[in-house]
KEKE-3310 file (N, C-alpha, C; in steps of 0.2 Angstrom, whole numbers, plus 5000, padded with zeros to 4 digits):
npx = (4435:4437:4448:4445:4436:4443:4450:4441:4439:4450:4455:4450:4460:4472:4466:4464:4477:4482:4476:4479:4493:4494:4492:4505:4514:4511:4516:4529:4533:4533:4543:4554:4562:4570:4580:4595:4593:4586:4595:4607:4604:4594:4596:4608:4621:4636:4643:4647:4640:4624:4630:4635:4625:4616:4626:4627:4614:4611:4621:4618:4603:4606:4612:4602:4593:4594:4594:4578:4571:4576:4568:4557:4555:4558:4548:4532:4523:4514:4522:4534:4530:4526:4535:4547:4539:4538:4552:4555:4546:4550:4564:4561:4556:4566:4573:4566:4572:4587:4599:4611:4628:4631:4618:4609:4615:4615:4600:4600:4606:4595:4583:4586:4589:4577:4567:4571:4566:4552:4547:4552:4543:4530:4529:4530:4519:4508:4509:4505:4494:4484:4482:4491:4487:4480:4490:4499:4491:4489:4501:4504:4492:4499:4513:4507:4498:4507:4517:4509:4503:4515:4521:4508:4512:4524:4521:4513:4523:4532:4524:4521:4534:4538:4530:4522:4520:4523:4543:4555:4563:4553:4544:4550:4549:4536:4534:4544:4540:4526:4527:4534:4523:4515:4520:4517:4504:4502:4509:4500:4487:4490:4496:4486:4478:4486:4483:4471:4471:4476:4494:4497:4510:4523:4523:4538:4553:4557:4560:4557:4567:4568:4575:4588:4593:4599:4609:4601:4591:4600:4603:4595:4591:4582:4578:4589:4589:4578:4583:4595:4589:4580:4591:4600:4591:4588:4596:4599:4588:4581:4593:4598:4591:4592:4607:4615:4605:4602:4615:4620:4611:4612:4627:4628:4623:4608:4596:4591:4586:4572:4567:4571:4565:4551:4550:4554:4543:4534:4536:4533:4519:4517:4522:4511:4501:4502:4502:4490:4482:4487:4487:4475:4481:4495:4493:4489:4503:4517:4527:4540:4545:4537:4550:4560:4555:4555:4568:4569:4561:4569:4582:4575:4573:4585:4591:4583:4587:4599:4595:4588:4599:4607:4598:4589:4579:4563:4564:4574:4566:4553:4559:4566:4554:4546:4558:4557:4545:4545:4555:4548:4539:4545:4548:4536:4536:4545:4547:4533:4532:4543:4541:4530:4535:4546:4539:4530:4538:4546:4547:4536:4544:4556:4552:4552:4566:4569:4563:4568:4581:4578:4575:4587:4594:4586:4594:4607:4609:4605:4617:4625:4620:4624:4639:4643:4638:4646:4657:4658:4651:4663:4671:4669:4658:4649:4644:4648:4642:4632:4632:4634:4623:4613:4618:4617:4604:4601:4606:4599:4586:4590:4593:4582:4573:4581:4578:4563:4565:4566:4559:4543:4526:4515:4521:4520:4512:4495:4487:4479:4487:4495:4499:4499:4500:4490:4482:4466:4458:4445:4430)
npy = (5315:5303:5296:5283:5281:5281:5270:5259:5260:5254:5242:5224:5214:5220:5225:5212:5209:5217:5215:5201:5202:5209:5197:5193:5201:5202:5188:5191:5199:5193:5185:5195:5203:5191:5182:5183:5181:5168:5160:5161:5160:5152:5139:5140:5142:5148:5165:5172:5164:5170:5181:5177:5172:5181:5192:5181:5180:5194:5196:5184:5191:5201:5195:5187:5198:5203:5192:5189:5199:5201:5190:5192:5201:5193:5180:5176:5184:5175:5164:5168:5171:5161:5155:5162:5165:5154:5150:5160:5157:5143:5145:5154:5146:5133:5139:5134:5123:5125:5117:5117:5126:5125:5122:5135:5144:5141:5141:5155:5160:5155:5159:5173:5174:5172:5181:5192:5194:5195:5210:5216:5208:5209:5224:5226:5218:5226:5237:5233:5230:5239:5257:5274:5283:5277:5271:5277:5277:5265:5258:5266:5263:5249:5251:5257:5247:5235:5241:5243:5228:5223:5226:5221:5209:5208:5208:5198:5190:5189:5186:5173:5169:5171:5164:5149:5138:5122:5119:5129:5129:5124:5134:5144:5138:5135:5150:5152:5144:5147:5160:5156:5152:5161:5166:5156:5157:5168:5169:5159:5166:5176:5172:5166:5177:5183:5173:5171:5183:5187:5191:5207:5216:5226:5229:5219:5225:5226:5212:5205:5203:5207:5223:5230:5231:5229:5238:5249:5251:5259:5269:5278:5294:5299:5288:5285:5296:5295:5282:5287:5297:5288:5278:5289:5294:5282:5277:5288:5285:5271:5265:5268:5265:5252:5255:5269:5276:5269:5267:5281:5286:5278:5278:5290:5290:5293:5286:5271:5254:5251:5265:5265:5255:5260:5271:5266:5259:5268:5275:5265:5265:5278:5279:5272:5279:5294:5290:5286:5297:5308:5304:5312:5324:5323:5317:5330:5335:5337:5322:5323:5334:5329:5320:5326:5337:5324:5324:5336:5332:5321:5329:5337:5329:5324:5333:5333:5322:5326:5338:5328:5321:5329:5330:5325:5312:5315:5324:5321:5310:5317:5324:5313:5306:5317:5316:5305:5307:5316:5306:5297:5303:5308:5296:5291:5300:5296:5280:5275:5284:5286:5271:5271:5283:5277:5267:5273:5277:5269:5256:5246:5233:5234:5234:5224:5223:5237:5237:5228:5234:5244:5238:5233:5242:5246:5236:5239:5252:5246:5240:5253:5260:5258:5253:5266:5273:5264:5270:5281:5285:5283:5294:5310:5309:5305:5316:5316:5309:5312:5324:5322:5314:5322:5330:5321:5319:5335:5331:5325:5331:5340:5332:5328:5341:5344:5333:5333:5344:5333:5325:5322:5328:5319:5309:5312:5314:5312:5308:5302:5289:5285:5273:5254:5244:5238:5226:5218:5210:5197:5200)
npz = (4981:4997:5005:5010:5001:4989:4990:4992:4977:4971:4961:4961:4962:4968:4982:4988:4987:4995:5007:5010:5011:5022:5032:5029:5032:5046:5051:5046:5055:5070:5071:5070:5080:5084:5080:5085:5097:5097:5089:5099:5112:5114:5104:5109:5101:5097:5096:5087:5076:5074:5069:5057:5049:5047:5038:5028:5023:5021:5008:5000:4997:4988:4980:4974:4973:4962:4951:4953:4947:4935:4931:4934:4922:4911:4912:4912:4927:4936:4935:4941:4955:4962:4965:4972:4985:4989:4993:5001:5010:5016:5018:5030:5038:5039:5050:5060:5064:5064:5071:5071:5067:5052:5047:5052:5045:5030:5029:5033:5020:5010:5014:5012:4999:4997:5002:4995:4983:4986:4990:4979:4970:4975:4974:4959:4955:4962:4953:4943:4941:4948:4940:4935:4942:4954:4961:4969:4980:4983:4987:4999:5007:5009:5015:5027:5031:5032:5043:5054:5054:5056:5067:5074:5074:5083:5093:5097:5093:5104:5115:5113:5114:5126:5134:5144:5140:5132:5127:5125:5113:5106:5106:5099:5088:5082:5080:5068:5058:5057:5052:5039:5033:5032:5020:5012:5008:5003:4993:4986:4985:4978:4964:4961:4959:4948:4940:4934:4927:4912:4907:4903:4895:4887:4869:4862:4854:4838:4827:4840:4850:4867:4873:4884:4901:4916:4915:4907:4915:4925:4917:4917:4922:4930:4937:4942:4953:4960:4966:4971:4983:4989:4996:5003:5011:5018:5025:5035:5042:5043:5043:5053:5066:5073:5077:5076:5082:5096:5100:5101:5112:5121:5123:5129:5139:5143:5143:5146:5142:5143:5138:5126:5120:5122:5114:5100:5099:5097:5088:5077:5078:5074:5062:5055:5059:5054:5040:5039:5041:5034:5019:5011:5011:5006:4994:4987:4984:4973:4971:4970:4977:4990:4992:4995:5007:5017:5018:5024:5037:5042:5045:5055:5065:5069:5075:5085:5092:5095:5105:5114:5120:5127:5138:5152:5160:5160:5150:5142:5137:5130:5122:5113:5108:5102:5091:5085:5081:5069:5062:5057:5051:5040:5034:5030:5019:5012:5007:5002:4992:4985:4982:4971:4961:4954:4948:4941:4931:4925:4911:4906:4902:4909:4922:4933:4935:4939:4951:4957:4960:4969:4981:4983:4985:4998:5006:5005:5011:5024:5028:5025:5035:5049:5048:5045:5059:5066:5063:5066:5080:5091:5094:5100:5109:5099:5093:5081:5074:5073:5066:5053:5050:5051:5041:5029:5027:5024:5011:5005:5004:4995:4984:4981:4978:4965:4958:4956:4943:4931:4934:4924:4924:4925:4930:4944:4950:4955:4941:4930:4921:4903:4902:4897:4906:4915:4924:4921:4932:4932:4940)
capx = (4435:4439:4455:4441:4433:4448:4455:4436:4438:4454:4454:4449:4467:4475:4463:4465:4483:4484:4474:4484:4501:4492:4494:4512:4517:4509:4520:4536:4533:4534:4550:4555:4568:4574:4585:4600:4591:4587:4601:4613:4600:4588:4599:4616:4625:4642:4640:4648:4635:4620:4631:4638:4619:4615:4630:4624:4607:4610:4624:4611:4599:4607:4612:4595:4588:4595:4589:4570:4571:4577:4565:4551:4553:4558:4543:4525:4525:4511:4528:4536:4525:4523:4544:4549:4536:4539:4559:4555:4543:4554:4570:4562:4555:4571:4577:4566:4577:4594:4602:4620:4632:4628:4612:4609:4618:4611:4592:4600:4605:4589:4578:4591:4589:4569:4565:4573:4561:4546:4548:4552:4539:4523:4528:4529:4511:4504:4509:4503:4486:4482:4482:4495:4483:4480:4497:4500:4487:4490:4508:4503:4491:4503:4517:4504:4496:4513:4519:4503:4503:4523:4520:4505:4517:4528:4519:4509:4528:4532:4520:4523:4541:4541:4527:4523:4519:4534:4550:4557:4565:4548:4540:4552:4547:4531:4537:4544:4535:4521:4531:4533:4516:4510:4524:4516:4497:4502:4511:4497:4483:4495:4496:4478:4474:4487:4484:4465:4472:4482:4497:4501:4517:4522:4527:4542:4555:4555:4566:4556:4572:4569:4581:4589:4593:4599:4611:4596:4588:4604:4606:4588:4593:4576:4577:4595:4588:4577:4588:4602:4585:4579:4597:4600:4586:4586:4604:4600:4583:4580:4599:4602:4586:4597:4613:4617:4600:4603:4621:4621:4609:4616:4634:4625:4618:4603:4590:4589:4584:4565:4565:4572:4558:4547:4550:4550:4534:4531:4537:4527:4512:4517:4522:4502:4494:4503:4501:4484:4480:4492:4486:4472:4484:4501:4491:4490:4509:4522:4531:4548:4545:4537:4554:4563:4554:4557:4575:4569:4560:4575:4586:4573:4573:4590:4593:4581:4588:4603:4594:4587:4607:4609:4594:4590:4573:4558:4567:4576:4561:4551:4564:4566:4548:4547:4563:4554:4539:4547:4557:4541:4533:4550:4547:4531:4537:4552:4546:4528:4534:4548:4539:4527:4540:4548:4535:4527:4543:4551:4545:4535:4548:4560:4548:4555:4572:4569:4559:4574:4585:4573:4574:4595:4596:4585:4596:4613:4607:4603:4624:4630:4618:4627:4646:4644:4637:4652:4664:4658:4649:4665:4672:4667:4652:4642:4642:4650:4637:4625:4633:4635:4617:4610:4623:4615:4596:4601:4608:4593:4583:4594:4591:4573:4572:4583:4575:4559:4565:4568:4552:4536:4521:4511:4522:4524:4507:4489:4483:4479:4494:4494:4502:4496:4502:4487:4480:4460:4454:4438:4427)
capy = (5309:5302:5290:5276:5278:5278:5262:5254:5259:5249:5234:5218:5210:5225:5223:5206:5207:5221:5211:5195:5205:5211:5192:5190:5207:5198:5183:5193:5203:5188:5184:5201:5204:5186:5180:5182:5178:5160:5156:5162:5159:5146:5136:5140:5141:5152:5172:5172:5162:5174:5188:5176:5170:5187:5195:5176:5183:5201:5196:5181:5195:5205:5191:5183:5201:5202:5186:5189:5207:5198:5185:5196:5203:5189:5177:5178:5184:5171:5157:5168:5172:5156:5153:5168:5166:5147:5149:5164:5152:5136:5148:5154:5138:5130:5142:5130:5116:5126:5113:5119:5133:5127:5123:5143:5149:5138:5144:5161:5160:5152:5165:5178:5173:5172:5187:5197:5194:5198:5215:5215:5205:5215:5232:5223:5215:5231:5240:5230:5227:5247:5261:5278:5286:5272:5267:5281:5275:5259:5259:5269:5258:5242:5252:5257:5238:5232:5243:5240:5220:5221:5227:5216:5202:5208:5208:5193:5186:5191:5183:5165:5168:5170:5161:5143:5131:5119:5122:5138:5127:5122:5138:5149:5133:5140:5156:5152:5141:5153:5166:5152:5148:5168:5167:5152:5160:5176:5164:5157:5171:5181:5166:5163:5182:5183:5166:5173:5188:5187:5197:5211:5218:5230:5225:5217:5228:5222:5208:5199:5203:5212:5227:5232:5226:5234:5245:5250:5257:5263:5275:5285:5300:5301:5282:5285:5302:5292:5280:5291:5301:5283:5276:5294:5292:5276:5277:5289:5284:5264:5261:5269:5264:5247:5257:5274:5279:5268:5268:5287:5290:5273:5281:5298:5287:5296:5281:5263:5249:5253:5271:5263:5249:5265:5276:5261:5257:5275:5275:5260:5268:5286:5279:5271:5286:5299:5287:5285:5304:5310:5302:5315:5328:5321:5317:5336:5338:5334:5317:5324:5337:5324:5317:5333:5336:5319:5326:5340:5329:5317:5333:5339:5322:5321:5337:5334:5317:5329:5340:5324:5317:5332:5330:5318:5309:5316:5330:5316:5306:5320:5325:5308:5308:5321:5318:5300:5309:5319:5303:5293:5306:5306:5288:5291:5304:5293:5273:5272:5290:5281:5264:5274:5287:5270:5261:5276:5279:5264:5254:5237:5228:5235:5233:5220:5225:5244:5236:5225:5239:5247:5233:5231:5251:5247:5231:5245:5257:5243:5240:5257:5265:5253:5255:5273:5272:5262:5274:5290:5287:5284:5303:5317:5307:5301:5321:5319:5304:5318:5330:5315:5311:5329:5331:5318:5322:5340:5332:5320:5336:5343:5327:5329:5347:5342:5328:5339:5345:5330:5320:5325:5329:5313:5303:5317:5316:5306:5309:5297:5287:5282:5265:5248:5240:5236:5220:5220:5204:5197:5198)
capz = (4984:5001:5005:5010:4994:4985:4993:4988:4972:4968:4959:4966:4964:4972:4987:4988:4989:5002:5015:5012:5012:5028:5034:5027:5039:5053:5050:5049:5064:5073:5071:5067:5082:5087:5076:5087:5104:5096:5089:5102:5118:5112:5102:5113:5096:5096:5095:5080:5072:5071:5064:5050:5046:5045:5033:5024:5020:5016:5003:4994:4996:4983:4972:4974:4971:4955:4949:4953:4944:4929:4931:4930:4917:4906:4910:4918:4936:4938:4935:4946:4962:4968:4967:4976:4990:4991:4994:5006:5015:5016:5022:5034:5042:5040:5053:5065:5063:5064:5075:5070:5062:5045:5046:5053:5040:5026:5032:5029:5012:5008:5018:5008:4991:4995:5004:4991:4979:4989:4990:4970:4968:4977:4971:4952:4955:4963:4947:4937:4944:4947:4936:4937:4947:4960:4962:4975:4985:4985:4988:5005:5009:5008:5019:5032:5032:5033:5050:5057:5054:5057:5075:5079:5075:5087:5101:5097:5096:5110:5120:5112:5115:5134:5137:5148:5135:5128:5127:5121:5103:5102:5105:5093:5080:5080:5075:5063:5054:5054:5048:5033:5031:5027:5015:5006:5008:5001:4987:4982:4984:4971:4960:4959:4955:4942:4934:4932:4923:4907:4910:4897:4892:4880:4863:4859:4849:4830:4830:4844:4856:4873:4875:4891:4906:4922:4912:4904:4921:4927:4911:4916:4926:4935:4941:4945:4955:4963:4969:4978:4987:4994:4998:5008:5017:5022:5027:5039:5046:5043:5043:5063:5070:5077:5078:5078:5089:5102:5102:5105:5118:5126:5124:5131:5147:5144:5140:5144:5136:5143:5134:5121:5119:5121:5106:5094:5098:5097:5079:5073:5078:5072:5053:5054:5060:5049:5034:5034:5041:5029:5015:5011:5008:5003:4986:4983:4985:4970:4974:4971:4984:4996:4997:4998:5013:5020:5021:5032:5043:5045:5048:5063:5069:5072:5079:5091:5098:5099:5111:5119:5122:5130:5143:5157:5163:5155:5144:5137:5131:5127:5116:5108:5104:5096:5087:5083:5075:5064:5058:5056:5045:5034:5031:5026:5014:5007:5006:4998:4985:4980:4975:4968:4957:4952:4946:4936:4927:4923:4906:4908:4902:4915:4928:4938:4937:4943:4959:4963:4963:4974:4985:4984:4988:5003:5008:5005:5016:5031:5027:5025:5041:5055:5047:5048:5064:5072:5061:5070:5088:5096:5093:5102:5112:5096:5090:5073:5071:5071:5061:5048:5048:5049:5034:5026:5027:5020:5004:5002:5004:4990:4979:4978:4976:4959:4956:4952:4936:4928:4932:4920:4929:4925:4935:4949:4954:4954:4936:4925:4916:4898:4902:4897:4910:4921:4924:4924:4933:4934:4947)
cpx = (4439:4444:4451:4437:4436:4450:4448:4438:4443:4451:4454:4456:4471:4473:4464:4472:4486:4481:4478:4492:4502:4497:4503:4517:4517:4514:4528:4537:4533:4539:4554:4559:4571:4576:4592:4600:4590:4591:4606:4610:4596:4592:4607:4622:4630:4639:4639:4644:4630:4622:4633:4631:4617:4617:4627:4620:4608:4617:4621:4607:4599:4610:4605:4589:4588:4592:4582:4569:4572:4572:4559:4548:4556:4552:4537:4526:4519:4517:4533:4536:4529:4532:4546:4545:4537:4548:4560:4554:4547:4562:4568:4561:4557:4574:4572:4568:4583:4597:4610:4622:4630:4623:4609:4611:4614:4603:4593:4602:4598:4585:4582:4589:4580:4568:4568:4571:4555:4545:4547:4546:4531:4524:4527:4522:4506:4504:4506:4493:4482:4485:4487:4491:4480:4486:4499:4497:4490:4497:4508:4501:4495:4508:4515:4501:4502:4516:4514:4503:4509:4523:4515:4507:4523:4529:4516:4517:4532:4530:4521:4529:4543:4533:4527:4523:4526:4537:4552:4560:4557:4544:4542:4551:4542:4529:4538:4540:4529:4522:4531:4528:4513:4513:4519:4510:4498:4504:4506:4491:4486:4494:4492:4477:4476:4487:4475:4466:4479:4488:4501:4506:4517:4526:4532:4546:4554:4561:4563:4563:4570:4577:4582:4589:4593:4602:4606:4592:4593:4606:4598:4592:4588:4576:4583:4593:4583:4579:4594:4597:4583:4586:4601:4597:4585:4593:4603:4596:4583:4588:4601:4598:4589:4604:4615:4611:4600:4611:4623:4617:4611:4621:4633:4622:4614:4598:4593:4586:4574:4560:4567:4566:4552:4545:4551:4546:4533:4530:4535:4522:4511:4517:4513:4499:4495:4501:4494:4482:4482:4489:4479:4474:4491:4498:4493:4497:4514:4525:4537:4546:4543:4544:4560:4562:4554:4565:4574:4566:4566:4580:4583:4571:4579:4594:4588:4582:4597:4602:4591:4595:4610:4606:4592:4583:4567:4559:4569:4570:4556:4554:4563:4559:4547:4551:4560:4544:4541:4551:4552:4536:4538:4549:4541:4530:4541:4548:4540:4529:4538:4548:4533:4530:4542:4544:4528:4531:4546:4543:4543:4540:4554:4558:4553:4563:4575:4566:4564:4578:4582:4575:4583:4597:4593:4590:4603:4613:4606:4610:4626:4628:4622:4634:4647:4643:4644:4657:4664:4656:4658:4669:4667:4657:4646:4642:4644:4645:4631:4626:4632:4629:4612:4612:4619:4607:4595:4601:4600:4587:4583:4592:4583:4570:4575:4579:4567:4559:4568:4563:4546:4531:4516:4513:4523:4516:4502:4487:4483:4485:4492:4498:4499:4497:4497:4483:4473:4458:4448:4435:4425)
cpy = (5305:5297:5286:5274:5278:5272:5259:5255:5257:5243:5227:5217:5214:5224:5216:5206:5209:5216:5203:5196:5208:5203:5190:5195:5204:5193:5185:5196:5199:5185:5189:5203:5199:5183:5178:5180:5170:5157:5155:5157:5152:5139:5134:5140:5148:5160:5175:5171:5166:5179:5184:5174:5176:5190:5189:5180:5189:5199:5190:5184:5199:5202:5188:5190:5203:5195:5186:5195:5204:5194:5188:5200:5200:5186:5179:5178:5179:5163:5162:5170:5166:5153:5157:5166:5159:5145:5154:5160:5148:5138:5150:5150:5133:5134:5137:5123:5116:5123:5115:5125:5131:5127:5129:5145:5147:5141:5153:5164:5158:5157:5171:5180:5174:5179:5192:5199:5197:5205:5218:5213:5209:5221:5228:5223:5222:5235:5239:5228:5233:5252:5266:5280:5283:5269:5270:5278:5269:5257:5263:5267:5252:5245:5254:5253:5235:5234:5240:5233:5219:5220:5224:5211:5202:5208:5202:5186:5186:5188:5176:5163:5168:5167:5153:5136:5128:5120:5130:5134:5127:5128:5144:5145:5136:5146:5155:5150:5143:5157:5163:5150:5156:5170:5165:5155:5164:5174:5163:5162:5173:5175:5166:5169:5182:5178:5167:5178:5187:5193:5202:5216:5223:5229:5223:5220:5222:5216:5201:5200:5210:5215:5226:5228:5231:5240:5248:5255:5263:5268:5280:5287:5300:5294:5282:5291:5297:5288:5282:5294:5296:5281:5280:5293:5288:5276:5283:5291:5276:5262:5262:5268:5259:5248:5263:5277:5276:5267:5275:5289:5285:5276:5287:5296:5291:5293:5274:5259:5250:5259:5268:5259:5256:5269:5271:5259:5262:5276:5272:5263:5275:5284:5276:5276:5291:5297:5288:5292:5310:5311:5308:5322:5329:5320:5323:5338:5334:5329:5318:5330:5335:5323:5322:5333:5332:5322:5330:5338:5326:5323:5334:5335:5321:5328:5339:5327:5322:5332:5332:5320:5323:5334:5325:5317:5311:5320:5325:5314:5309:5322:5320:5305:5311:5321:5313:5302:5311:5313:5300:5297:5306:5299:5288:5294:5302:5287:5274:5279:5287:5275:5268:5278:5281:5268:5265:5277:5274:5259:5248:5230:5228:5233:5229:5221:5232:5243:5232:5229:5243:5242:5231:5238:5251:5242:5236:5248:5253:5243:5246:5261:5261:5253:5264:5275:5270:5264:5280:5291:5286:5290:5305:5316:5306:5309:5319:5314:5310:5323:5327:5315:5318:5332:5328:5318:5327:5336:5327:5325:5339:5339:5327:5335:5345:5337:5330:5341:5341:5323:5324:5323:5325:5308:5306:5317:5311:5310:5303:5293:5283:5277:5259:5244:5239:5228:5220:5212:5203:5197:5193)
cpz = (4990:5002:5005:5003:4989:4985:4989:4980:4967:4967:4963:4967:4968:4980:4992:4992:4995:5006:5015:5011:5020:5034:5034:5033:5045:5053:5052:5054:5071:5076:5069:5072:5088:5087:5082:5093:5102:5093:5094:5112:5117:5111:5103:5106:5098:5094:5089:5073:5069:5068:5058:5046:5043:5038:5027:5019:5018:5010:4998:4994:4991:4979:4971:4970:4961:4949:4948:4948:4937:4928:4928:4927:4910:4906:4914:4925:4939:4940:4940:4954:4968:4968:4972:4984:4993:4995:5001:5011:5018:5020:5027:5040:5043:5049:5062:5067:5064:5071:5077:5066:5057:5042:5046:5047:5033:5025:5029:5025:5009:5007:5013:5001:4992:4996:5000:4986:4981:4990:4983:4968:4969:4974:4962:4950:4957:4956:4943:4937:4948:4939:4939:4943:4953:4962:4968:4980:4988:4987:4997:5007:5011:5014:5025:5036:5035:5042:5054:5060:5057:5065:5080:5081:5080:5093:5101:5098:5100:5116:5120:5113:5121:5135:5142:5146:5132:5130:5125:5113:5102:5100:5100:5086:5077:5077:5069:5057:5052:5051:5039:5030:5028:5022:5008:5006:5004:4994:4983:4982:4977:4965:4956:4955:4950:4937:4930:4928:4920:4908:4903:4898:4887:4874:4863:4855:4844:4830:4833:4850:4861:4873:4881:4894:4912:4921:4911:4908:4925:4924:4913:4923:4932:4941:4945:4952:4960:4969:4975:4982:4992:4998:5006:5013:5021:5027:5035:5043:5047:5046:5052:5068:5075:5079:5080:5083:5094:5103:5105:5109:5124:5127:5129:5140:5148:5144:5142:5141:5135:5139:5129:5114:5115:5114:5099:5093:5096:5089:5074:5072:5074:5064:5054:5054:5055:5044:5034:5036:5036:5024:5010:5006:5007:4996:4983:4982:4979:4974:4975:4978:4990:4997:4997:5004:5018:5022:5026:5037:5045:5049:5055:5066:5072:5075:5085:5096:5100:5106:5117:5123:5127:5139:5149:5158:5156:5149:5141:5134:5129:5122:5109:5106:5100:5089:5082:5078:5068:5061:5053:5050:5039:5031:5028:5020:5009:5002:5000:4992:4982:4976:4971:4961:4952:4945:4940:4930:4921:4916:4908:4908:4907:4922:4934:4940:4940:4950:4961:4963:4968:4981:4986:4985:4997:5008:5009:5011:5025:5032:5029:5032:5047:5055:5048:5055:5068:5069:5066:5077:5091:5096:5095:5105:5107:5093:5082:5070:5068:5067:5054:5046:5047:5041:5028:5025:5023:5013:5002:5000:4995:4982:4977:4975:4966:4958:4951:4946:4931:4927:4931:4928:4929:4930:4942:4953:4953:4947:4934:4920:4911:4897:4902:4903:4916:4919:4923:4924:4933:4937:4950)
residu = (MET:SER:THR:LEU:SER:ARG:ALA:ARG:ALA:LEU:PRO:ARG:PRO:ALA:LYS:VAL:LEU:LEU:VAL:THR:ASN:ALA:ALA:ASN:ALA:PHE:GLY:GLY:GLY:LEU:VAL:LEU:PRO:PHE:LEU:TRP:ILE:TYR:LEU:SER:GLN:VAL:ARG:HIS:LEU:PRO:GLU:TRP:VAL:PRO:ALA:ALA:THR:LEU:ALA:ALA:GLN:ALA:ILE:ALA:ALA:VAL:ILE:GLY:GLY:LEU:PHE:TRP:GLY:ALA:GLU:LEU:ASP:ARG:VAL:PRO:TYR:ARG:ALA:VAL:VAL:PRO:GLN:VAL:MET:LEU:VAL:ALA:GLY:VAL:GLY:THR:ALA:MET:TYR:ALA:ALA:ALA:THR:SER:ALA:PRO:LEU:ALA:ILE:PHE:ALA:GLY:VAL:VAL:TYR:GLY:VAL:GLY:ILE:SER:GLY:VAL:GLY:THR:MET:LEU:ARG:SER:VAL:TYR:ALA:VAL:THR:THR:SER:GLY:GLU:GLN:ARG:GLY:LEU:THR:TYR:SER:LEU:ASP:PHE:ALA:ILE:LEU:ASN:ALA:MET:ALA:GLY:VAL:GLY:VAL:VAL:VAL:GLY:GLY:VAL:ILE:ALA:THR:ALA:SER:PHE:ALA:SER:PRO:VAL:THR:ARG:TYR:ALA:VAL:LEU:TYR:LEU:GLY:ASP:GLY:PHE:THR:PHE:VAL:LEU:THR:GLY:ALA:VAL:ALA:THR:ALA:LEU:LEU:TRP:ARG:SER:PRO:GLN:LYS:ARG:GLU:PRO:ALA:PRO:ARG:GLY:GLY:LYS:GLN:ARG:GLY:GLY:TYR:LEU:ALA:VAL:LEU:LYS:ASP:ARG:ARG:LEU:LEU:GLY:VAL:TYR:ALA:VAL:LEU:LEU:MET:ALA:LEU:VAL:VAL:SER:TYR:GLY:GLN:TYR:LYS:ALA:GLY:LEU:PRO:GLY:TYR:LEU:LEU:ALA:ARG:HIS:VAL:MET:GLY:ALA:ALA:GLY:LEU:SER:PHE:ILE:THR:ALA:PHE:ASN:ILE:VAL:ALA:VAL:VAL:VAL:VAL:GLN:PHE:LEU:GLY:MET:PRO:PHE:LEU:ARG:GLN:ILE:PRO:ARG:THR:ARG:LEU:LEU:ALA:LEU:SER:GLY:ALA:ALA:PHE:ALA:ALA:GLY:TRP:ILE:CYS:ILE:ALA:VAL:ALA:GLY:GLN:GLN:HIS:GLY:LEU:ALA:THR:LEU:THR:ALA:ALA:VAL:ILE:ALA:MET:ALA:PHE:LEU:SER:THR:GLY:GLU:VAL:LEU:VAL:ILE:PRO:VAL:ALA:ASN:THR:LEU:VAL:ASN:ASN:LEU:VAL:ALA:ASP:ARG:LEU:ARG:GLY:ARG:ALA:ASN:ALA:LEU:LEU:SER:ILE:THR:THR:SER:THR:SER:SER:THR:LEU:GLY:PRO:ALA:ILE:ALA:GLY:ALA:THR:LEU:PRO:PHE:ALA:GLY:GLY:GLU:ILE:LEU:LEU:ILE:VAL:LEU:ILE:ALA:GLY:SER:VAL:VAL:ALA:LEU:ALA:LEU:GLY:LEU:ARG:LEU:GLY:ALA:LEU:VAL:PRO:ALA:GLY:ALA:ASN:SER:ASP:VAL:LYS:GLN:PRO:ASP:GLY:ALA:VAL:LEU:GLN:ALA:SER:SER)
# end
């Protein structure tokens, strides 16, 4: 069966949510690169304000993620989804009125609490609206659509931000209010889908008390293995896109802002192309092996960046583009695959918490990556950083291979899963 035929065969709730989340990704793209510029150059706040805002947002995201994960396991999804999306939507919209440092930081806290639950909620809802053999396709489609629509949003946001109508404050307010609207829209659609479909959970243990919590998730060696591979992979990829990668190429004086913008755009396009073209072939390979292959792809990418750092002009750009092709392939091999593995392995009663830990792993990598880059870039012209990143990629490869011995075949490939975590929505 072709990828298109398999996509058409997805349950209606999953297809509607994929389309709606495309709008949400577009809204996120509208404001993706602009917070620092908006607060410092449009609102004319001190330079420490955007830094403090992002820090407050990151801390709030960890705390909020733990809360939302537990809530998803405790109460029906249809009660949690509108809360998550409303908080995230209000948080990003509050930036439109961030005229002072306290207001900007408060907006960051509210947005951090909300956005931490968005990914957790979406992964959980995708899992309970699809069967085991459909989850891999659903997460892959979501990842490709998210990147494509976020890329479109970045372009549209750039056009609006630099347009000549109204004032800069008004133009940026339009962007942040637009982002907030897409959160509310996605929440409304997801809530309506879940409201029409009674949520099915595993029966509670005798005595009516649900056992387990975050500790129960962390005691599962298979889940811990997935989190470990994901953390290592994201530290050497996403965690470096705004830190180690530009820092190394700029420090070597081999690429400027135009070149960095080009390879960043290429990365977005490459992820979408590799995801869509690779889906028919990737589904034939065990997921743990794909995780291992992501480590090999990341290692190859950083080797190419090392080559780029020794060249000039077109040779540098060519090596950097090849590097981004490898790094983009690594992203495709790790992110949707890790999402699928976790949701195939976890019990329904712990699904929210397991997905919350996926979100926290991603947030942690966004902190560790720049920290590693900052600590190593000043030495040996950045070569120490590349050695660390290549070594980290090899560790991800080894962890993926080791994980293969722990994950059962049913969760490791697209075979029908005997779980009862599927919602059958009325057509």
